C-alpha positions in Angstrom: -40.8 -12.1 -11.7 -37.0 -11.8 -11.2 -35.2 -8.6 -10.5 -32.9 -7.2 -13.1 -29.2 -7.4 -12.1 -26.6 -5.1 -13.6 -23.0 -6.1 -13.7 -21.6 -2.8 -12.6 -22.2 -2.8 -8.8 -23.6 -6.2 -8.0 -20.4 -7.7 -6.3 -18.9 -4.7 -4.5 -19.3 -5.9 -0.9 -20.3 -9.3 0.5 -20.2 -9.4 4.2 -20.0 -13.0 5.4 -19.4 -14.7 8.7 -15.7 -15.0 8.1 -14.7 -11.7 6.5 -15.2 -9.1 3.8 -15.0 -10.3 0.2 -15.2 -8.2 -2.9 -13.5 -5.4 -4.8 -13.6 -1.7 -4.8 -12.3 -0.1 -8.0 -10.7 -3.4 -8.8 -8.8 -3.6 -5.5 -9.6 -6.4 -3.0 -11.4 -4.9 0.0 -9.6 -7.2 2.5 -6.3 -5.8 1.2 -7.5 -2.3 1.6 -8.7 -2.9 5.2 -5.5 -4.7 6.2 -3.3 -2.1 4.6 -5.1 0.7 6.3 -4.9 -1.0 9.7 -1.2 -1.7 9.3 -0.5 1.8 8.1 -2.4 3.2 11.1 -0.3 1.1 13.5 2.9 2.0 11.8 1.9 5.7 11.8 1.1 5.5 15.5 4.7 4.4 16.2 6.1 7.5 14.4 3.5 10.3 14.9 3.3 12.9 12.1 3.3 16.6 12.6 -0.4 17.2 11.6 -3.6 15.2 11.4 -3.8 15.8 7.7 -0.4 14.2 7.1 -1.3 11.3 9.3 -4.6 10.6 7.6 -3.1 11.0 4.1 -0.3 8.6 5.0 -2.8 6.0 6.2 -4.9 6.5 3.1 -1.9 6.0 0.8 -0.9 2.9 2.8 -4.4 1.6 2.2 -4.4 2.3 -1.6 -0.9 0.9 -2.1 -1.8 -2.3 -0.3 -4.9 -2.7 -2.3 -3.2 -2.0 -5.6 0.0 -3.9 -5.2 -0.9 -6.9 -3.0 -2.6 -9.0 -5.8 0.4 -8.7 -8.0 2.9 -9.3 -5.1 1.0 -12.4 -4.0 1.1 -13.9 -7.4 4.8 -13.1 -7.8 5.6 -14.6 -4.4 3.7 -17.8 -5.2 5.5 -18.2 -8.5 9.0 -17.2 -7.3 9.2 -18.8 -3.9 7.3 -22.1 -4.3 7.4 -23.0 -0.6 5.0 -26.0 -1.1 3.0 -27.8 -3.7 -0.3 -26.9 -2.0 -3.0 -25.2 -4.1 -3.8 -22.9 -1.1 -0.4 -21.0 -1.4 -2.1 -17.7 -2.2 -4.4 -18.0 0.8 -1.5 -18.5 3.1 0.3 -15.3 2.2 -2.6 -13.2 1.0 -3.1 -11.5 4.5 0.6 -10.9 5.1 1.4 -9.0 1.9 -1.1 -6.1 2.4 0.0 -5.8 6.0 3.7 -5.6 4.9 2.9 -3.0 2.2 0.7 -0.9 4.5 3.2 -0.9 7.3 6.2 -0.2 5.1 4.8 3.0 3.6 4.8 5.2 6.8 8.2 3.8 7.6 9.6 4.6 4.1 8.1 8.1 3.7 10.6 9.9 6.0 13.5 7.9 4.4 12.4 8.8 0.9 11.9 12.5 1.9 15.4 12.7 3.4 16.9 11.0 0.3 15.1 13.3 -2.1 16.1 16.4 -0.1 19.7 15.2 -0.1 19.7 14.6 -3.8 18.0 18.0 -4.4 20.6 19.9 -2.3 23.5 18.2 -4.1 22.0 19.0 -7.5 21.5 22.6 -6.5 25.1 22.9 -5.3 26.4 21.4 -8.5 24.3 23.9 -10.5 25.6 26.8 -8.4 29.2 25.6 -8.7 28.9 25.2 -12.4 28.0 28.9 -12.8 30.6 30.1 -10.5 28.4 30.8 -7.5 31.0 29.7 -5.0 33.4 32.6 -5.9 
């Protein structure tokens, strides 16, 4: 008698001798792990003010790496074409999640400062338009 296998959760995690293979909500698990590790290292270089901000930054790094790395790998393979080898995706697959995961903690302060600067300028334009500087 054979066990009944459902298609919903049969291939979530497969721990092998080499690494972790599978998907979690459609995102590759290896990309999630690499993105989280790279985000944690980048976060450690620029410590945040609270633990909650630090943990949330690492989690967002993980999710961004898992969500965008398959698309970025395919785009890089098609646009760069650095060799005619069929293993091109396997060569750059580990580097893309690390790059995405490490870039997020670096980009958050820059984005926050830019948005704050744009917001301050917009408020000043709004105040000047209604004669608030008189």
